[in-house]
C-alpha positions as MATLAB code, in Angstrom:
seq = 'MDMSINNTVKATLTALSLTLLAACGSDSATGPTAPSHSAKTVQDGFELTISTAKATYAFGEDIVIHANLKNVSGQDQELDFFRGRPARYSNVNVNVQDDTDFSVFAAGEGEYDQYTLKAGKSLHYEYTWNQDHRITRDPVDRDFYEIKASAGLEDGSALRFPNLSIELD';
ca = [
      27.198   12.842   39.774;
      24.124   13.887   41.751;
      20.914   12.454   40.162;
      18.997   15.689   40.509;
      21.690   17.472   38.513;
      21.641   14.694   35.871;
      17.859   14.918   35.566;
      17.951   18.695   35.317;
      20.457   18.433   32.430;
      18.377   15.905   30.761;
      15.208   18.142   31.075;
      17.091   21.147   29.814;
      18.454   19.206   26.740;
      15.024   17.815   25.986;
      13.551   21.329   26.082;
      16.266   22.771   23.889;
      15.858   19.890   21.333;
      12.063   20.476   21.226;
      12.535   24.118   20.770;
      15.063   23.707   17.952;
      12.732   21.171   16.306;
       9.856   23.572   16.497;
      11.812   26.400   15.023;
      13.000   24.336   12.138;
       9.764   22.629   11.324;
       9.251   18.900   10.987;
       7.930   16.410    8.327;
       7.160   12.992    9.825;
       8.381   11.278    6.746;
      11.698   13.034    6.428;
      12.523   14.454    9.866;
      13.348   18.056   10.631;
      13.435   20.488    7.746;
      15.156   23.773    7.360;
      13.165   27.120    7.260;
      12.203   28.079    3.847;
      11.481   31.056    1.574;
       7.964   30.294    0.373;
       4.690   31.562   -1.049;
       1.309   29.899   -0.803;
      -2.224   30.352   -2.006;
      -5.446   28.383   -1.945;
      -7.367   27.539   -5.064;
     -10.325   25.201   -5.583;
      -9.716   23.360   -2.297;
      -5.868   22.970   -2.851;
      -3.224   24.830   -0.933;
      -0.425   25.545   -3.475;
       3.037   26.245   -2.144;
       6.168   26.989   -3.797;
       9.387   27.261   -1.855;
      13.221   27.282   -1.810;
      15.589   27.204    1.098;
      16.298   30.822    1.120;
      15.647   33.998   -0.896;
      19.168   34.665   -1.935;
      21.575   32.316   -3.382;
      25.371   32.429   -4.067;
      26.228   32.638   -7.822;
      26.544   29.147   -9.154;
      24.897   27.440   -6.098;
      22.378   24.884   -6.927;
      18.684   25.806   -6.112;
      16.237   23.326   -5.062;
      12.646   24.211   -5.793;
       9.752   22.598   -4.101;
       6.243   22.685   -5.268;
       3.526   21.208   -2.914;
      -0.115   20.668   -3.829;
      -2.108   19.833   -0.685;
      -5.917   18.970   -0.482;
      -7.433   21.334    2.104;
     -11.021   20.893    1.114;
     -11.931   18.409    3.846;
     -12.876   15.727    1.305;
     -11.196   13.550   -1.309;
     -10.663   15.433   -4.582;
     -10.147   13.973   -8.203;
      -7.393   15.442  -10.291;
      -7.592   15.011  -13.860;
      -4.175   16.097  -15.010;
      -3.561   17.337  -18.631;
      -2.321   14.443  -20.698;
      -2.252   15.851  -24.271;
      -2.678   13.727  -27.325;
      -0.464   11.838  -28.230;
       2.219   13.261  -25.953;
       2.121   12.993  -22.245;
       2.771   16.071  -20.020;
       4.047   16.414  -16.481;
       1.668   17.148  -13.675;
       3.479   20.228  -12.259;
       5.684   22.550  -14.254;
       8.091   25.096  -12.993;
       9.722   27.862  -14.852;
      12.407   30.344  -13.657;
      12.086   33.608  -15.476;
      14.380   36.549  -15.870;
      13.284   40.264  -15.860;
      12.355   39.936  -19.536;
       9.843   36.964  -18.705;
      12.172   34.570  -20.552;
      12.304   31.188  -19.053;
      15.785   30.409  -18.183;
      14.838   27.163  -16.538;
      11.910   24.902  -17.205;
      11.078   21.470  -15.750;
       8.134   19.218  -15.182;
       7.393   16.379  -12.812;
       4.673   13.927  -12.273;
       3.140   10.980  -14.159;
      -0.463   10.823  -13.087;
      -3.388   10.915  -15.445;
      -6.255   10.976  -12.898;
      -5.484   10.834   -9.369;
      -7.584   10.884   -6.093;
      -5.909   13.150   -3.588;
      -7.210   12.210   -0.217;
      -8.342   15.046    2.184;
      -5.337   16.601    4.010;
      -2.836   14.734    1.864;
      -0.257   16.291   -0.564;
       1.651   15.766   -3.771;
       5.139   17.037   -3.590;
       7.444   17.865   -6.480;
      11.137   18.895   -6.367;
      13.247   20.584   -9.060;
      17.046   21.446   -9.037;
      18.276   24.447  -11.136;
      22.017   24.771  -11.436;
      21.771   28.351  -12.545;
      22.562   27.375  -16.165;
      20.510   28.845  -19.076;
      18.233   26.201  -20.441;
      19.163   27.068  -24.000;
      22.771   28.313  -24.029;
      23.781   26.087  -21.100;
      25.866   29.086  -19.911;
      25.509   30.390  -16.300;
      22.862   33.011  -15.969;
      23.448   36.635  -14.778;
      23.484   37.583  -11.222;
      20.020   39.045  -10.840;
      16.516   38.572   -9.539;
      14.453   35.750  -10.902;
      10.812   34.800  -10.610;
       9.653   31.172  -10.117;
       6.396   30.320  -11.608;
       4.542   26.944  -11.354;
       1.231   25.423  -12.425;
      -0.512   22.162  -12.732;
      -2.407   21.846  -15.989;
      -5.736   20.031  -15.963;
      -7.476   18.209  -18.786;
     -10.389   20.410  -18.948;
      -8.058   23.380  -19.879;
      -7.952   24.893  -16.469;
      -4.879   25.153  -14.162;
      -3.910   25.276  -10.637;
      -1.571   28.226  -10.441;
       1.093   28.462   -7.717;
       1.966   31.859   -6.368;
       5.070   33.429   -7.881;
       8.297   33.480   -5.757;
      11.303   35.724   -6.242;
      14.972   34.716   -5.643;
      18.140   36.660   -6.041;
      21.471   35.273   -7.361;
      24.226   37.256   -5.577;
];
């Protein structure tokens, strides 16, 4: 094979790979990530992002919900998470609510009391909902649902993630 053709093929494949990687996104810790359905806001120097892989899910399909809390303030920030007395509470709580605002799914994640989040760094939480109702354990109805998340702080305030809608089709 002619070396100039071989080099052209290599250059084309490299360009195609870089284009696909850019289109899909990348996380240096986990490699390429799929595009996601997300909402984000900034509150008190934190970027709060809630996301799923897509906006519409097949009925019965597991839904992985990601909550990411990133320090965008430019300096280290102290987080004093709500602990309760004597119970311990999770750092970030997620609720999936139906059209009556009833939480059909509720979960919490995280064990920190006080935590220094370095500038530019993130805390990432992941939850999986199997589309079962949290009380009856029966499958929920095909419908639209609202994902809500927050991080409660010891002083009674909260970091509130933006709401994200999903559909079960």
